[in-house]
TORZADO-796106 format. One record per residue (C-alpha): residue in one letter; x, y, z. Coordinates in pm, whole numbers, plus 50000, padded with zeros to 5 digits. Layout:
BEGIN
AXYZ;...
end
This chain:
BEGIN
X074528418065417;X076978411065139;X079918388265208;X083198401165066;X086778389365042;X089968409665022;X090768412664654;X093918433664692;X095688461564872;X096878489764648;X099438516864706;X098708553164626;X101488569264427;X100618603964553;X100048598664925;X101008574865206;X097488560465199;X096628525465085;X093458512064929;X091948478965030;X089728464764757;X086938442264883;X085198419064635;X081598407264658;X081698369064671;X078498365664469;X078738393464212;X081398411064010;X081558443064216;X084268458364430;X084378481864727;X087498503864756;X088298517465103;X091198540865183;X093238528665480;X096468538665650;X099838522865571;X100148505965911;X096738489265881;X097528478765524;X100758463165649;X098928445165930;X096458430065682;X099168421065430;X101388404365690;X098618380365783;X097448374165426;X100988365165323;X101568344265638;X104638364365734;X105998354466074;X106568382566321;X108688379266633;X106178396066864;X102408399766837;X101118429866649;X098208449866791;X095588430266596;X097178397166704;X097038409167064;X093388419067034;X092478385566878;X094238366967160;X092698389467423;X089178382967295;X089758345367294;X091308344767640;X088158360267784;X085958333467631;X084538354467352;X084408344566986;X084618368266693;X081658359966471;X082258383866181;X082918419966095;X080488443465926;X081078475465734;X077648490165789;X077668526965702;X079158553265474;X078658588565598;X080508619865480;X083028598265289;X083828578665606;X083118541565642;X081898527665973;X082338491766083;X081848469466381;X083228436866510;X080538411966609;X081588391666912;X079708363167080;X080048365267459;X078158341467685;X075558335167415;X075038372067337;X076058391867030;X078058423267108;X078828449566846;X082128467566895;X082618499766698;X085708498266478;X087408514266183;X086998492165876;X090768487665845;X091058474666201;X088048452066166;X089468437465844;X092888432066006;X091188414066294;X088948393566060;X091938379365873;X093538369266204;X090378353466342;X089558337866004;X085998351366009;X083838365365730;X083738401865631;X080338416265544;X079238449465396;X075708462765422;X073758462565099;X073238500165137;X076998506665147;X077608483764850;X074868501264652;X076308535364737;X080038529464693;X080818497364506;X082348496764162;X081218473463887;X083978468363630;X083168475363267;X082798445363044;X086018433362887;X086798450962565;X087328431062251;X090718431062086;X089348454561824;X088128478262096;X091498477162272;X093208486361948;X090948516361910;X091788528262263;X095508525662187;X095258541861845;X096138576061985;X099408562462123;X100118542861806;X099578574661599;X101948593861827;X104668567361806;X104268565661428;X104928603361402;X108178602061597;X111248608561385;X113858586461550;X116528596661297;X116428632361435;X116948619261789;X119978598461690;X121808628661546;X121588649161869;
end
């Protein structure tokens, strides 16, 4: 199992979906998971410590679990099948571990409320994680931008002013 933290939540510009980016705590690799806007909001509200007047669904579930003497141990994103992630919430009840099937977005929203670790199976990380490219040097960055610089240099701004 690979422990991850929430790196960020991104907004898609072409759909109502959001992307939660999980970061491996030991290595420089990231796991992007598409989630719905409501789940993204639930995660963000807790991460930013925003006060809500009434408990949200994940707050209610966290309280419910605690009131029945159970403890959330951690959450685990354990499988990726047909472009769908599968997760579970691991709960300790009377000395026994129980695995509760969950969508990753809901398990993450619950993990931030219960302040428990988020894990991803090594298999899922190997299959779907992203390792960022090494930083480019300033010279390399200049080369990447040369196409734009060439375009800007060819603009005739005098012609635009006369229109």
